[in-house]
N, C-alpha and C positions, 0 to 999 in steps of 0.2 A: 413781033415775037422774036426774030431773029438778032433785033440789037439787042435787047435783053440779055440772050444766048452767047452774044458775043461779048459783052461786057460780063458777067460773071466767067466764062474761061477766061478770059484776059487777068480777071481778078484772081482766079486761084492759079495762071501761072509766074502769077506775080507771087503770091504767097507761095508758091511751092520753091521758087527760086529764091526767097529770102531764109528755106527755112537751113538750110544748110550754111551760109553764114553765121545763121543767128544759134547757130548749134556751136560754131567754131569761135564766136566771140564769146560764148558761155563756157566755154573752156578754157578760155584764156583767164575772163576776171574772176570765175567762182573761187581760184586759190587765194585770191587777194580779199574777196568779200567774206570769205570764213577765216579769213585773221581778224580784219574788222571785226565782224559777232562774236568773234573768242573776245577778243581786247574788249569789247562792252561787257561783256558777260561775265567778265572776270570779277568775282568779290572779294573784295579789298578792306572788310573793314579794319578800323583806326588801330582794334589790339593786333592785329598781324603787318599792319605797315611797318612795322619798326621792326620785322623781320630782315630788313633789306642789307640793314648793319649788323648781323648778327652770321656771318661766315657766312651766309648762303651764297652759291652760284646763283649770278644774274639771271639764267632761264630756269632756275628751282622758287624764285623767290616770288613770293605771292602776287607781289605790285610790278608786274612787265608791260614796259610799252609796246607797238606795235611791230616792230622791226625782231625783237627781244621774244616776243610772240610765237611771229614767224619758225623762228629758230626753233620753240620750243615744239612748235607742230611739227615738225622737220625729225626732232629726235626721239618724239615719243609715236608718232603715228607712220614717217614715211610719209612717201610721196601719197600714197592713197589717201591719207590726212587731207589734204590740200583739197579734196575734189569731194570730201563728206558735202551731201545737199546740196550734189546737183542735179539728182532728178527731179528732184518737187522746184529747184529753181529753172529747170528744161520745162516742163508745164508749166507755168505760171507766165515764162516769154511767150512760148507758145500761146495761150491765150488771150494772151494782149497780142500779140503779133497775129494771128491767124484769127480772132473771135472777137475780140474788143474793135482794136482799131480800127479795122474797114466798117463796122457799123457805127463808131462815135464818128469817121471822117464823112461817112454818110449823109449821119445825121447833124453832124456840124452845117452842112453845105447845105439844110435845107431839103435831099436830095428826095424827089419817089418818079417814080417810073410810070407815063402817060400812059392812055390807052390804045397808044398805038406803037409800045415797046418800046418807045425813046425816056431817057433819062433827062430828068429835068435838073437843073444846078442854079439856083436863084442868083444874085448878088448878092451880097449881106454888105450892111454897114460896120465901122470897127467898133462900134459899140455890142452889137449881136454878135460878132464873135467874138468878143472880151466876154460875153455873159455864158455865151455856147465853153469858152475854154474853162471859163472856172467849174461852169457844169458838168463839162464830160472830162473832167480831169479829176472827177471824184470817183469814176464809175471803175478805174481798175485797180484806183487804192482802191478801195472800199472792197470790192471783187476780192482782191489777192491777199486778205487778209489772212484763213486758211493755211493759203500756198508758204505763206512769209513764217506763219507759226512752224509748220512743217522744216522749212528750210534752216529755220535757228535751231529748231529743237535735235534737226539732224547732224547741223555742223559741232554741237557742244556736248552730244550727248558722249558718256565713254562708250557705249557699246561699238560693235563691229556689226554694220548694219549691209544685208547683201542685196542686191539690186534684184535677186531672184524670187526674194525672200520678203516682198512687199506687206503682206499683212500681217507678216512679224515683226517687220520696220515700225506697222501702224499699231501694234501691242506697244511697241516699246516709247513712240514718241506722244503718244496720246496715251491719257487716262481713261480707266473704263466709264464716265458720263458721260468724255469728248466724244469716244469711239460709238453709244448709244444715240450722242446727239450732236451732231456735227455741228448743227447752228450756234453750238453754246461756244463755239470758237471765236463767232462775232460780237458775243455776250461776254466775255472777259474785259473784267473791269479796266474802264482804261484804252482797250485798244482802239476803239472805234473811233474815239475821239479822238486821241491822239495821230491817229492816221487819217481823217479829214481837217484838220488842222495843217496838217504837214502839206495836203493836198492843196490846200487852197492855197498855203502860202509859193508851193511854185509858181502858179501862174500869175498870182501877187506882184510878185519881186519881178518877174518877166515884164510885166504890164508897167510897174513904175520906173524901171529902168528904160523903155522905149520912151515914157514920159521927162522923164528926167535929161535923157541924151539925144532926143529927137531933134534938137537945135544946136547941138555941136557937130561944127566940124569933122570929118573923120582922113582928112590931109594928113600928111606927114606930118607937119606942122604943129598940127594941133590935138596928137594924140595925149600931150598930158593930161588937159580937162579932162576929156572921155574916159581915162583911166583911174581919172583923181574922182570922178563919179560911178564908176562901176565897182572901183574896188571900196567908196563907202556904202553902196547898198549890200554888197558883197559880205562887208564885214558887219555890218548891224543883222543880216540875216542868220549870219555865223550864230550868232546869239542865241537868237529862239531856232534856229533849226537842228542845233548839232545836240542840244539836249531834248529835243522833242526825240531825234532819234536814239539816243541811248535810253533812254525812257521806253519806248519801245522794245525795243532788244532786252529788256529787263520784261517789261510784260508777255513778251511771246513765250519767254520760259516756263513763266507763270502757271503752272495747271493747276482744272478743278482736282478737289477731291487727289489733290497732289501726294497726299499721305500711303495711301492706298496703291499698294504694290500690286503688280499682273504677277503671278507667279508662273504661269501657264507658258512662259515663253525662256527657253533655255537658247542664251545668246552667249556669245567670246564678248567679253571685255578687256580694254587697253588696262597693263598692268598699273599704268601710274595718268591719272586726267590731265589734260591740258590745260583747264581751266575749273576754278573753284565756284562753284554753281552757290546762289544765298539756298539754306537749306531748306529743309518743311518745318523744323523749330521755328525757324523767327515769323513773326507777325504778316501775313501775306499783304502786299499792294493792294491797294482797295480802289484806288486807281490812277490818273496821270498828276496831281497833282501831291498826293499824297505819296506815290513813288518818287516823283522828286526832291520831296520834303525826308521820306526814308533815306534816301541814297546820300542826301549832305548831310543828315545826323551818324549814320553809321559810318563812309565813306570820305566824307570832307567834299563841297563842293566843285572839287578840278575832276571830281569824275566823271560830272555832265559835262563835261567838255571833252572828253576823251576824246580824239581822232578828229579833232577841228581844222586841223587842213586840210583831211580828206573832204569835209563840207566846200571848205573858200575854193579848192580845187575844179571840184564840181560843179561850181558855178560860174567862176570864174572864166573857166576856159570857152561857156557856149555864149558868153557876156562880150568877150574877145575876138568872135569871129567878124565882125561890121570891120574892125581894123585890118584883114587880113584879106577884105574884099577889093577889088579895084576901083578906084575913084578919079573923078575927073577933074578933082584939084591939081591945082599945077603946084 
């Protein structure tokens, strides 16, 4: 039993050592994530897009890009606006790092505690590891749907939320039926399907990249074929992933019984909204496919590919790691 105690103590110390860096990383990335969520959430129907040429300043025009959105956030909400949504984002990362990841690693390795207290980790074949990778990638993806809903709504709300009043914040971010039954968040039209597809695409792209590039040399003189293969895979994946992430953002902002107002909350609101959200007078999205169709019909197909370059950078950088590794090639 002493070995088990030492193993759990080591795990506890490791997790504790990760919390502070995790919080620091979250504080660095949440401003950029917040701008990205606002950029994707900004509702720009075709009837308003022509206003860009009617004398409006770039920051006040309805259809703004990522960096103009960043300026708009700073102009209206100031520096605190960049950190909206940080609490649910921290909670989500804490759940993944502290609760989900150790269990997922333990299960993926087929580990078990023997009667003598030792931990047994059997060897795994490549196929088994791939299957486990696909299966376990869905755990945090599906588990954190409510956290992602809260994060996106906290980022885009015009209300000033207080860290010291979480109950009031939940009344603002969730509809009455969502507060009465939190599991309804999983049943929101299209959300679960969108996350499952995206969760499976990640490991599929990784496996495809390994299969395509496994026989390509990594020496300095052979980088071009590796780069060409990697970039082709990334571009293909971007065509699918970017609309999925755009659709997911829009679906997280669609509330059950959204037309019901909760008059019991006295809160402070910014004088001007940063983003224009799709109104409750519009027909609600009924699913993943319907959301895509409505976006194309109301705003144009280009809206589905907002911030495509973020998807490219996010996938390309990890795939280029093998080129940075030391090689024995001459």
